[in-house]
C-alpha positions in Angstrom: -8.3 -29.5 -28.9 -5.5 -31.1 -27.1 -3.2 -32.0 -30.4 -3.3 -28.2 -31.3 -0.3 -25.8 -29.9 -0.7 -24.3 -27.0 2.1 -21.4 -28.1 1.9 -20.2 -31.5 3.8 -17.1 -33.0 1.4 -15.0 -32.9 0.5 -15.6 -29.2 4.5 -15.3 -28.7 4.9 -12.1 -30.6 1.6 -10.1 -28.4 3.6 -11.6 -25.2 6.5 -10.9 -25.8 5.7 -7.0 -27.3 4.4 -7.0 -23.2 7.7 -7.3 -22.1 9.1 -4.8 -24.2 7.6 -2.3 -21.5 10.4 0.0 -20.5 9.0 -0.1 -17.3 10.5 -3.7 -17.1 14.7 -3.5 -16.1 14.1 -7.4 -15.0 10.7 -9.0 -15.3 11.1 -8.8 -19.0 12.3 -10.9 -22.1 15.4 -11.7 -20.3 13.9 -13.2 -17.6 11.8 -15.5 -19.9 14.4 -16.4 -22.1 16.9 -17.6 -19.3 13.2 -19.5 -17.9 12.3 -21.0 -20.7 16.2 -22.4 -21.3 16.0 -24.1 -18.3 13.0 -25.7 -19.3 14.3 -26.8 -22.6 17.4 -27.8 -20.3 15.1 -30.1 -18.2 12.9 -30.9 -20.9 13.2 -35.4 -20.3 12.2 -34.3 -16.6 8.8 -32.2 -17.3 5.4 -34.6 -17.6 3.7 -31.6 -20.6 6.8 -29.5 -21.1 4.2 -27.3 -23.5 1.9 -25.8 -20.3 5.6 -25.4 -17.9 6.4 -22.8 -21.4 2.7 -21.6 -21.7 3.2 -20.9 -17.8 6.5 -19.3 -18.2 5.2 -17.2 -21.3 2.4 -15.6 -19.5 3.2 -16.0 -15.6 5.1 -12.2 -15.4 2.8 -11.2 -18.9 1.0 -8.5 -16.0 3.9 -6.5 -14.1 2.7 -3.7 -12.0 5.4 -3.2 -9.1 2.4 -0.9 -7.6 0.2 -4.2 -7.5 -0.6 -6.5 -5.6 -2.7 -9.3 -8.4 -0.2 -9.5 -10.6 -0.1 -13.3 -11.0 -3.5 -13.4 -10.3 -3.9 -11.0 -13.1 -1.5 -12.4 -15.4 -3.1 -16.2 -14.8 -6.7 -14.9 -16.2 -4.9 -13.3 -19.3 -3.6 -17.2 -19.9 -6.8 -18.8 -19.2 -8.1 -16.2 -21.3 -5.5 -16.4 -24.5 -5.0 -20.1 -24.0 -9.2 -21.3 -24.2 -9.8 -23.1 -27.0 -6.0 -24.6 -26.9 -6.4 -26.5 -23.4 -9.1 -28.2 -21.8 -10.0 -26.9 -18.0 -7.7 -29.3 -16.8 -4.7 -28.4 -18.7 -5.2 -24.7 -18.8 -6.4 -24.9 -14.3 -2.7 -26.6 -14.2 -1.1 -24.0 -15.7 -3.1 -20.8 -14.4 -2.4 -22.6 -10.6 1.4 -22.7 -11.6 1.2 -19.1 -12.3 -0.8 -17.8 -9.0 1.9 -20.0 -7.2 5.0 -17.6 -8.3 3.3 -14.7 -6.4 4.8 -17.6 -3.2 6.6 -20.3 -5.1 4.5 -22.2 -2.1 4.0 -25.6 -4.6 0.5 -25.8 -5.6 -1.5 -28.5 -4.3 -1.6 -30.9 -7.1 -3.0 -34.3 -6.7 -1.0 -35.6 -10.0 2.5 -36.5 -9.6 3.7 -35.3 -12.9 1.8 -31.9 -12.4 3.3 -31.1 -9.3 7.1 -31.9 -10.4 6.1 -29.9 -12.9 5.2 -27.0 -10.7 8.3 -27.7 -8.8 10.5 -27.3 -11.0 9.1 -24.3 -12.8 9.0 -22.9 -9.2 12.9 -23.2 -9.5 13.5 -21.8 -13.0 11.5 -18.7 -11.9 14.0 -18.4 -8.7 17.1 -19.5 -10.3 19.3 -16.4 -10.7 19.1 -16.7 -6.7 21.9 -18.8 -7.6 23.6 -16.9 -10.3 26.8 -15.8 -10.4 28.0 -12.5 -7.7 28.0 -10.2 -10.9 24.4 -11.8 -12.4 22.5 -11.7 -9.4 23.7 -8.2 -8.3 22.4 -7.1 -11.5 19.5 -8.9 -10.8 19.2 -6.5 -7.5 19.3 -3.8 -9.8 17.2 -4.1 -11.8 14.4 -5.7 -9.1 15.3 -1.8 -7.2 14.5 0.0 -10.8 11.6 -1.6 -11.1 10.8 -0.6 -7.3 12.1 3.4 -7.8 8.9 4.9 -6.9 9.5 3.3 -3.2 11.9 5.4 -0.7 14.7 3.7 0.1 14.1 3.2 4.0 11.1 1.8 2.0 12.9 0.1 -0.1 15.7 -1.5 2.4 13.0 -2.3 4.7 10.7 -4.7 2.0 13.2 -6.2 0.2 15.0 -7.3 3.5 12.0 -8.9 4.5 11.1 -11.2 0.9 15.1 -11.8 1.5 14.9 -12.6 4.9 11.4 -15.1 4.0 14.2 -17.1 1.6 16.8 -18.0 3.8 14.1 -18.8 6.4 12.9 -21.9 4.3 14.3 -25.2 4.9 15.3 -25.2 0.6 14.7 -21.9 -1.5 14.3 -24.9 -4.2 11.8 -27.5 -4.0 13.7 -30.4 -6.9 17.3 -32.0 -5.5 18.4 -31.3 -8.8 18.0 -27.0 -8.2 18.8 -27.4 -4.7 21.9 -29.4 -5.7 23.2 -26.6 -8.8 21.6 -23.7 -7.2 20.8 -23.6 -3.1 24.1 -23.3 -1.8 25.0 -19.9 -4.0 21.8 -18.5 -4.0 21.9 -18.4 0.5 25.4 -17.1 -0.5 23.8 -14.2 -2.8 21.1 -13.7 -0.2 22.7 -13.3 2.7 24.9 -10.8 1.3 22.3 -8.8 -0.1 20.3 -8.9 3.4 23.8 -8.0 5.3 24.2 -5.0 2.7 20.8 -3.8 3.4 20.9 -4.5 7.2 24.7 -1.9 7.4 22.4 0.7 4.9 19.5 0.9 7.7 22.1 0.7 10.4 23.9 3.9 8.3 20.6 5.7 8.0 20.3 5.1 11.9 23.3 6.5 13.1 23.0 10.0 10.7 19.8 10.3 12.7 21.0 9.7 15.4 18.6 7.4 16.3 21.2 4.8 17.8 24.9 5.2 18.9 
C-alpha cells in the first residue's frame, strides 16, 4: 500500500476537472500549480513530500463560496479517493492538513516531521499574500469574483475582518523560511488592501449621511 503512489495521472486529471469549474476565479488549477511549484522548491525540507502534494491537490477540491464546510468536504473526498493508497495514519495526516486550511492554525501533530510538513503546506497556501503588488491585486480581484453574489457592503465588512485577522497574528507564516521570504510584503499588501476597504466603507457612510 505504502509503495503505491498516492496520486496517479487519472486522479490528477479527475481533480484538474474540478479545479477547471468556471466559478473558480482564484481557487482553480493556477492556485494548485503555484503551491506545487513551492512544494517542489521546498521538497528537501518535507518529511513526506507525497502526502503534502496530495493535500495540495485535494485541499480545495470541494469549493463553493456559499458553503462553510468546504475544507471538511475536501478532506472527506481525499479520504475516499486515497483509500487503499495509504494507511490510516497517513490519511489522517493528509485530512488534518486539508481541514487546517479553514483557519490556518497548525494541527496538533506530535510527530515533528508531520508538524513541519503541515506548517510548510499552510504557508504555501498563503504565499500569495506575500506576492508582488500586481499579483496580489489580481488575487484580491479573483476572490471578489468568486463572491460576486455578496453585496459590496457585505464584502467590505467580511473581507476587512479576514484581513484584520491576518494582521493580528504575531506571524502570518508559520515557518522561518516563509517569514523571511514573504512576511514583510504580505503585511504591506494586507494593510494596503484593508485601508482601501476601510476608505470604501467610510465613503459609503458619508454618501448615506451616516457620518460627517
